[in-house]
ChimeraX commands (.cxc) that place a marker at each C-alpha (Angstrom):
marker #1 position 5.57,-4.89,-11.58 radius 0.5
marker #1 position 4.93,-4.58,-15.66 radius 0.5
marker #1 position 8.70,-5.87,-15.86 radius 0.5
marker #1 position 8.14,-8.91,-13.65 radius 0.5
marker #1 position 4.95,-9.78,-15.81 radius 0.5
marker #1 position 6.63,-9.59,-19.02 radius 0.5
marker #1 position 9.02,-11.78,-17.17 radius 0.5
marker #1 position 6.20,-14.48,-16.34 radius 0.5
marker #1 position 4.56,-14.17,-19.23 radius 0.5
marker #1 position 7.30,-15.23,-21.58 radius 0.5
marker #1 position 9.00,-17.98,-19.70 radius 0.5
marker #1 position 5.19,-19.81,-19.68 radius 0.5
marker #1 position 5.04,-19.30,-23.66 radius 0.5
marker #1 position 8.58,-19.91,-23.76 radius 0.5
marker #1 position 9.89,-22.57,-21.02 radius 0.5
marker #1 position 7.13,-24.22,-20.16 radius 0.5
marker #1 position 3.54,-23.60,-23.00 radius 0.5
marker #1 position 6.10,-26.51,-24.96 radius 0.5
marker #1 position 6.44,-29.31,-22.20 radius 0.5
marker #1 position 2.67,-29.03,-20.20 radius 0.5
marker #1 position 2.79,-32.88,-22.44 radius 0.5
marker #1 position 5.87,-34.04,-20.74 radius 0.5
marker #1 position 5.41,-32.75,-17.32 radius 0.5
marker #1 position 4.07,-31.17,-14.51 radius 0.5
marker #1 position 5.40,-27.39,-13.33 radius 0.5
marker #1 position 5.51,-25.37,-10.76 radius 0.5
marker #1 position 6.13,-21.58,-11.17 radius 0.5
marker #1 position 5.77,-18.01,-8.97 radius 0.5
marker #1 position 5.65,-14.98,-9.17 radius 0.5
marker #1 position 6.29,-12.12,-6.79 radius 0.5
marker #1 position 4.30,-7.90,-7.36 radius 0.5
marker #1 position 6.42,-5.22,-5.11 radius 0.5
marker #1 position 4.32,-2.31,-5.84 radius 0.5
marker #1 position 1.86,-3.18,-2.52 radius 0.5
marker #1 position 4.72,-3.11,-0.51 radius 0.5
marker #1 position 6.65,-0.15,-0.87 radius 0.5
marker #1 position 3.91,2.13,-1.65 radius 0.5
marker #1 position 2.20,0.96,1.21 radius 0.5
marker #1 position 5.38,1.23,3.40 radius 0.5
marker #1 position 5.91,4.45,2.32 radius 0.5
marker #1 position 2.05,6.01,2.41 radius 0.5
marker #1 position -0.31,3.56,4.82 radius 0.5
marker #1 position -1.45,0.23,4.08 radius 0.5
marker #1 position -5.56,2.03,3.33 radius 0.5
marker #1 position -3.49,5.22,1.61 radius 0.5
marker #1 position -4.65,5.48,-2.44 radius 0.5
marker #1 position -1.41,5.10,-3.50 radius 0.5
marker #1 position -1.45,1.62,-1.77 radius 0.5
marker #1 position -5.19,0.46,-3.32 radius 0.5
marker #1 position -4.55,1.89,-6.64 radius 0.5
marker #1 position -0.40,-0.27,-6.57 radius 0.5
marker #1 position -3.23,-2.98,-5.21 radius 0.5
marker #1 position -5.88,-3.35,-8.13 radius 0.5
marker #1 position -2.83,-2.43,-10.77 radius 0.5
marker #1 position -1.30,-5.85,-8.96 radius 0.5
marker #1 position -4.37,-7.47,-9.40 radius 0.5
marker #1 position -5.33,-7.26,-13.79 radius 0.5
marker #1 position -1.49,-8.45,-13.58 radius 0.5
marker #1 position -1.89,-11.48,-11.77 radius 0.5
marker #1 position -6.02,-11.65,-13.70 radius 0.5
marker #1 position -3.85,-11.88,-16.63 radius 0.5
marker #1 position -1.37,-14.29,-15.64 radius 0.5
marker #1 position -4.52,-16.42,-14.03 radius 0.5
marker #1 position -6.48,-16.30,-17.52 radius 0.5
marker #1 position -3.32,-17.22,-19.90 radius 0.5
marker #1 position -2.27,-20.57,-17.54 radius 0.5
marker #1 position -5.39,-21.33,-17.50 radius 0.5
marker #1 position -5.89,-21.61,-21.30 radius 0.5
marker #1 position -2.53,-22.82,-21.28 radius 0.5
marker #1 position -3.47,-26.46,-19.49 radius 0.5
marker #1 position -7.14,-26.23,-20.86 radius 0.5
marker #1 position -8.28,-25.19,-16.98 radius 0.5
marker #1 position -5.60,-28.30,-15.62 radius 0.5
marker #1 position -4.39,-25.27,-12.66 radius 0.5
marker #1 position -3.95,-24.52,-9.03 radius 0.5
marker #1 position -3.01,-21.54,-8.51 radius 0.5
marker #1 position -2.79,-20.06,-5.89 radius 0.5
marker #1 position -1.99,-16.35,-3.96 radius 0.5
marker #1 position -0.54,-15.66,-1.25 radius 0.5
marker #1 position 1.44,-12.90,0.53 radius 0.5
marker #1 position 4.90,-12.96,2.17 radius 0.5
marker #1 position 4.20,-10.79,5.31 radius 0.5
marker #1 position 0.71,-9.49,6.48 radius 0.5
marker #1 position 0.63,-5.39,7.18 radius 0.5
marker #1 position -0.50,-3.02,9.84 radius 0.5
marker #1 position -0.11,0.57,10.14 radius 0.5
marker #1 position 2.50,1.34,11.92 radius 0.5
marker #1 position 2.38,4.69,14.37 radius 0.5
marker #1 position 4.83,4.28,16.09 radius 0.5
marker #1 position 8.60,3.14,16.20 radius 0.5
marker #1 position 10.13,1.91,19.92 radius 0.5
marker #1 position 13.54,1.51,20.00 radius 0.5
marker #1 position 15.06,-0.95,22.23 radius 0.5
marker #1 position 18.61,-0.63,22.16 radius 0.5
marker #1 position 18.16,3.31,23.26 radius 0.5
marker #1 position 17.47,1.72,26.50 radius 0.5
marker #1 position 20.25,-0.71,26.79 radius 0.5
marker #1 position 22.07,1.95,25.42 radius 0.5
marker #1 position 21.47,3.88,28.88 radius 0.5
marker #1 position 21.94,0.95,31.49 radius 0.5
marker #1 position 25.13,0.65,29.96 radius 0.5
marker #1 position 24.60,-2.47,28.38 radius 0.5
marker #1 position 25.15,-1.02,25.27 radius 0.5
marker #1 position 28.25,1.10,24.48 radius 0.5
marker #1 position 28.01,4.19,21.94 radius 0.5
marker #1 position 31.37,6.22,21.25 radius 0.5
marker #1 position 31.39,10.61,20.97 radius 0.5
marker #1 position 29.98,10.22,17.28 radius 0.5
marker #1 position 27.07,7.91,17.48 radius 0.5
marker #1 position 28.77,4.85,16.75 radius 0.5
marker #1 position 28.06,1.65,18.36 radius 0.5
marker #1 position 31.59,1.24,19.84 radius 0.5
marker #1 position 30.41,-2.12,22.06 radius 0.5
marker #1 position 27.67,-4.34,23.25 radius 0.5
marker #1 position 26.55,-6.90,25.94 radius 0.5
marker #1 position 22.93,-6.64,24.79 radius 0.5
marker #1 position 21.59,-6.03,21.28 radius 0.5
marker #1 position 18.40,-6.02,20.28 radius 0.5
marker #1 position 17.71,-7.37,16.54 radius 0.5
marker #1 position 14.49,-6.21,14.86 radius 0.5
marker #1 position 11.87,-7.80,12.73 radius 0.5
marker #1 position 8.91,-5.66,12.21 radius 0.5
marker #1 position 6.41,-5.76,15.07 radius 0.5
marker #1 position 9.09,-8.76,16.66 radius 0.5
marker #1 position 12.51,-7.96,18.34 radius 0.5
marker #1 position 15.07,-10.84,19.30 radius 0.5
marker #1 position 16.87,-9.51,22.00 radius 0.5
marker #1 position 20.27,-11.88,21.77 radius 0.5
marker #1 position 23.39,-11.50,25.30 radius 0.5
marker #1 position 27.08,-11.11,24.47 radius 0.5
marker #1 position 27.95,-13.88,26.39 radius 0.5
marker #1 position 25.40,-15.90,27.64 radius 0.5
marker #1 position 27.34,-17.05,30.23 radius 0.5
marker #1 position 27.39,-13.69,32.36 radius 0.5
marker #1 position 24.52,-13.45,34.67 radius 0.5
marker #1 position 24.66,-10.08,35.78 radius 0.5
marker #1 position 24.24,-8.74,32.75 radius 0.5
marker #1 position 21.19,-10.53,32.45 radius 0.5
marker #1 position 19.76,-9.59,35.57 radius 0.5
marker #1 position 20.28,-5.92,34.40 radius 0.5
marker #1 position 18.46,-7.23,30.99 radius 0.5
marker #1 position 15.16,-9.27,32.78 radius 0.5
marker #1 position 14.68,-5.58,34.98 radius 0.5
marker #1 position 14.71,-3.54,31.94 radius 0.5
marker #1 position 12.10,-5.90,30.08 radius 0.5
marker #1 position 10.43,-6.06,33.37 radius 0.5
marker #1 position 9.88,-2.37,33.56 radius 0.5
marker #1 position 8.76,-3.06,29.94 radius 0.5
marker #1 position 6.68,-5.21,30.75 radius 0.5
marker #1 position 4.69,-3.48,33.16 radius 0.5
marker #1 position 4.98,0.14,31.29 radius 0.5
marker #1 position 0.91,0.38,29.40 radius 0.5
marker #1 position 3.29,3.23,27.11 radius 0.5
marker #1 position 5.62,0.65,26.24 radius 0.5
marker #1 position 4.20,-0.47,23.47 radius 0.5
marker #1 position 5.61,-3.73,24.10 radius 0.5
marker #1 position 3.22,-6.45,24.44 radius 0.5
marker #1 position 4.56,-9.32,25.64 radius 0.5
marker #1 position 8.49,-10.29,26.55 radius 0.5
marker #1 position 9.18,-15.13,25.87 radius 0.5
marker #1 position 12.05,-16.09,26.71 radius 0.5
marker #1 position 14.21,-17.50,23.55 radius 0.5
marker #1 position 13.42,-20.96,24.67 radius 0.5
marker #1 position 9.76,-20.92,24.69 radius 0.5
marker #1 position 10.17,-18.24,21.50 radius 0.5
marker #1 position 11.94,-21.72,20.13 radius 0.5
marker #1 position 8.71,-23.76,21.43 radius 0.5
marker #1 position 6.06,-21.67,20.93 radius 0.5
marker #1 position 6.87,-19.84,17.77 radius 0.5
marker #1 position 9.29,-22.12,16.35 radius 0.5
marker #1 position 12.00,-19.32,15.39 radius 0.5
marker #1 position 14.49,-17.32,16.59 radius 0.5
marker #1 position 17.04,-19.30,17.65 radius 0.5
marker #1 position 19.94,-17.51,18.21 radius 0.5
marker #1 position 17.39,-15.11,20.72 radius 0.5
marker #1 position 17.72,-14.78,24.78 radius 0.5
marker #1 position 14.83,-12.83,24.79 radius 0.5
marker #1 position 12.16,-12.05,22.08 radius 0.5
marker #1 position 10.38,-8.75,23.33 radius 0.5
marker #1 position 6.78,-8.22,20.92 radius 0.5
marker #1 position 5.57,-4.84,20.39 radius 0.5
marker #1 position 1.31,-4.12,20.11 radius 0.5
marker #1 position -0.30,-3.59,17.27 radius 0.5
marker #1 position 0.63,0.45,15.65 radius 0.5
marker #1 position 4.23,-0.58,16.55 radius 0.5
marker #1 position 7.90,-1.17,15.32 radius 0.5
marker #1 position 11.20,-1.83,16.80 radius 0.5
marker #1 position 13.54,-0.28,15.14 radius 0.5
marker #1 position 17.94,-0.48,16.23 radius 0.5
marker #1 position 18.71,3.17,17.42 radius 0.5
marker #1 position 20.72,3.15,19.76 radius 0.5
marker #1 position 20.51,7.20,20.02 radius 0.5
marker #1 position 17.83,9.14,20.42 radius 0.5
marker #1 position 14.27,8.64,22.42 radius 0.5
marker #1 position 12.82,5.08,23.40 radius 0.5
marker #1 position 9.20,6.12,21.40 radius 0.5
marker #1 position 8.75,7.76,18.79 radius 0.5
marker #1 position 5.61,8.46,16.43 radius 0.5
marker #1 position 6.64,7.77,13.07 radius 0.5
marker #1 position 3.58,9.75,11.34 radius 0.5
marker link #1:1,2 radius 0.2
marker link #1:2,3 radius 0.2
marker link #1:3,4 radius 0.2
marker link #1:4,5 radius 0.2
marker link #1:5,6 radius 0.2
marker link #1:6,7 radius 0.2
marker link #1:7,8 radius 0.2
marker link #1:8,9 radius 0.2
marker link #1:9,10 radius 0.2
marker link #1:10,11 radius 0.2
marker link #1:11,12 radius 0.2
marker link #1:12,13 radius 0.2
marker link #1:13,14 radius 0.2
marker link #1:14,15 radius 0.2
marker link #1:15,16 radius 0.2
marker link #1:16,17 radius 0.2
marker link #1:17,18 radius 0.2
marker link #1:18,19 radius 0.2
marker link #1:19,20 radius 0.2
marker link #1:20,21 radius 0.2
marker link #1:21,22 radius 0.2
marker link #1:22,23 radius 0.2
marker link #1:23,24 radius 0.2
marker link #1:24,25 radius 0.2
marker link #1:25,26 radius 0.2
marker link #1:26,27 radius 0.2
marker link #1:27,28 radius 0.2
marker link #1:28,29 radius 0.2
marker link #1:29,30 radius 0.2
marker link #1:30,31 radius 0.2
marker link #1:31,32 radius 0.2
marker link #1:32,33 radius 0.2
marker link #1:33,34 radius 0.2
marker link #1:34,35 radius 0.2
marker link #1:35,36 radius 0.2
marker link #1:36,37 radius 0.2
marker link #1:37,38 radius 0.2
marker link #1:38,39 radius 0.2
marker link #1:39,40 radius 0.2
marker link #1:40,41 radius 0.2
marker link #1:41,42 radius 0.2
marker link #1:42,43 radius 0.2
marker link #1:43,44 radius 0.2
marker link #1:44,45 radius 0.2
marker link #1:45,46 radius 0.2
marker link #1:46,47 radius 0.2
marker link #1:47,48 radius 0.2
marker link #1:48,49 radius 0.2
marker link #1:49,50 radius 0.2
marker link #1:50,51 radius 0.2
marker link #1:51,52 radius 0.2
marker link #1:52,53 radius 0.2
marker link #1:53,54 radius 0.2
marker link #1:54,55 radius 0.2
marker link #1:55,56 radius 0.2
marker link #1:56,57 radius 0.2
marker link #1:57,58 radius 0.2
marker link #1:58,59 radius 0.2
marker link #1:59,60 radius 0.2
marker link #1:60,61 radius 0.2
marker link #1:61,62 radius 0.2
marker link #1:62,63 radius 0.2
marker link #1:63,64 radius 0.2
marker link #1:64,65 radius 0.2
marker link #1:65,66 radius 0.2
marker link #1:66,67 radius 0.2
marker link #1:67,68 radius 0.2
marker link #1:68,69 radius 0.2
marker link #1:69,70 radius 0.2
marker link #1:70,71 radius 0.2
marker link #1:71,72 radius 0.2
marker link #1:72,73 radius 0.2
marker link #1:73,74 radius 0.2
marker link #1:74,75 radius 0.2
marker link #1:75,76 radius 0.2
marker link #1:76,77 radius 0.2
marker link #1:77,78 radius 0.2
marker link #1:78,79 radius 0.2
marker link #1:79,80 radius 0.2
marker link #1:80,81 radius 0.2
marker link #1:81,82 radius 0.2
marker link #1:82,83 radius 0.2
marker link #1:83,84 radius 0.2
marker link #1:84,85 radius 0.2
marker link #1:85,86 radius 0.2
marker link #1:86,87 radius 0.2
marker link #1:87,88 radius 0.2
marker link #1:88,89 radius 0.2
marker link #1:89,90 radius 0.2
marker link #1:90,91 radius 0.2
marker link #1:91,92 radius 0.2
marker link #1:92,93 radius 0.2
marker link #1:93,94 radius 0.2
marker link #1:94,95 radius 0.2
marker link #1:95,96 radius 0.2
marker link #1:96,97 radius 0.2
marker link #1:97,98 radius 0.2
marker link #1:98,99 radius 0.2
marker link #1:99,100 radius 0.2
marker link #1:100,101 radius 0.2
marker link #1:101,102 radius 0.2
marker link #1:102,103 radius 0.2
marker link #1:103,104 radius 0.2
marker link #1:104,105 radius 0.2
marker link #1:105,106 radius 0.2
marker link #1:106,107 radius 0.2
marker link #1:107,108 radius 0.2
marker link #1:108,109 radius 0.2
marker link #1:109,110 radius 0.2
marker link #1:110,111 radius 0.2
marker link #1:111,112 radius 0.2
marker link #1:112,113 radius 0.2
marker link #1:113,114 radius 0.2
marker link #1:114,115 radius 0.2
marker link #1:115,116 radius 0.2
marker link #1:116,117 radius 0.2
marker link #1:117,118 radius 0.2
marker link #1:118,119 radius 0.2
marker link #1:119,120 radius 0.2
marker link #1:120,121 radius 0.2
marker link #1:121,122 radius 0.2
marker link #1:122,123 radius 0.2
marker link #1:123,124 radius 0.2
marker link #1:124,125 radius 0.2
marker link #1:125,126 radius 0.2
marker link #1:126,127 radius 0.2
marker link #1:127,128 radius 0.2
marker link #1:128,129 radius 0.2
marker link #1:129,130 radius 0.2
marker link #1:130,131 radius 0.2
marker link #1:131,132 radius 0.2
marker link #1:132,133 radius 0.2
marker link #1:133,134 radius 0.2
marker link #1:134,135 radius 0.2
marker link #1:135,136 radius 0.2
marker link #1:136,137 radius 0.2
marker link #1:137,138 radius 0.2
marker link #1:138,139 radius 0.2
marker link #1:139,140 radius 0.2
marker link #1:140,141 radius 0.2
marker link #1:141,142 radius 0.2
marker link #1:142,143 radius 0.2
marker link #1:143,144 radius 0.2
marker link #1:144,145 radius 0.2
marker link #1:145,146 radius 0.2
marker link #1:146,147 radius 0.2
marker link #1:147,148 radius 0.2
marker link #1:148,149 radius 0.2
marker link #1:149,150 radius 0.2
marker link #1:150,151 radius 0.2
marker link #1:151,152 radius 0.2
marker link #1:152,153 radius 0.2
marker link #1:153,154 radius 0.2
marker link #1:154,155 radius 0.2
marker link #1:155,156 radius 0.2
marker link #1:156,157 radius 0.2
marker link #1:157,158 radius 0.2
marker link #1:158,159 radius 0.2
marker link #1:159,160 radius 0.2
marker link #1:160,161 radius 0.2
marker link #1:161,162 radius 0.2
marker link #1:162,163 radius 0.2
marker link #1:163,164 radius 0.2
marker link #1:164,165 radius 0.2
marker link #1:165,166 radius 0.2
marker link #1:166,167 radius 0.2
marker link #1:167,168 radius 0.2
marker link #1:168,169 radius 0.2
marker link #1:169,170 radius 0.2
marker link #1:170,171 radius 0.2
marker link #1:171,172 radius 0.2
marker link #1:172,173 radius 0.2
marker link #1:173,174 radius 0.2
marker link #1:174,175 radius 0.2
marker link #1:175,176 radius 0.2
marker link #1:176,177 radius 0.2
marker link #1:177,178 radius 0.2
marker link #1:178,179 radius 0.2
marker link #1:179,180 radius 0.2
marker link #1:180,181 radius 0.2
marker link #1:181,182 radius 0.2
marker link #1:182,183 radius 0.2
marker link #1:183,184 radius 0.2
marker link #1:184,185 radius 0.2
marker link #1:185,186 radius 0.2
marker link #1:186,187 radius 0.2
marker link #1:187,188 radius 0.2
marker link #1:188,189 radius 0.2
marker link #1:189,190 radius 0.2
marker link #1:190,191 radius 0.2
marker link #1:191,192 radius 0.2
marker link #1:192,193 radius 0.2
marker link #1:193,194 radius 0.2
marker link #1:194,195 radius 0.2
marker link #1:195,196 radius 0.2
marker link #1:196,197 radius 0.2
marker link #1:197,198 radius 0.2
marker link #1:198,199 radius 0.2
marker link #1:199,200 radius 0.2
view
């Protein structure tokens, strides 16, 4: 983050400052330390909070500099690229799909073929069918998804169709189904092992 900060300050001094009278400017700066530390140690860990406080100082320095350069004629926005919560459990739908012969694993534990695949995105999983017209595979998948949603210990809070995801969530354009996990659960792509694991 300190290297990013030095680069941002250099850009302000050497690229932007000399053109303030000519044109408006836009600049962004990304600080990554908190994200990495929070993933490793937990969102509310002492280490994560320390990194957040360091970032706060860097942002403060940058804001002070840009206000001086522009005589306070500037808009500063501080945003996050995503929210975060501590995940205590990993859920792995592909393991269930493999057990139901919808995914094939070779003798070395490697993926050899698939009819259904769950691609993770944090607390959501995009489920795709290799052949969208295969009703037999789709029916088998729907049975599994219905069992997951009925099981209060599955870690799944919601299952929606790809069409529902595109209409209501504006995302997952290739999904046939989307699963949404409960808070504290993260979806993984493993194909061997247990469906549910504690990651603490």
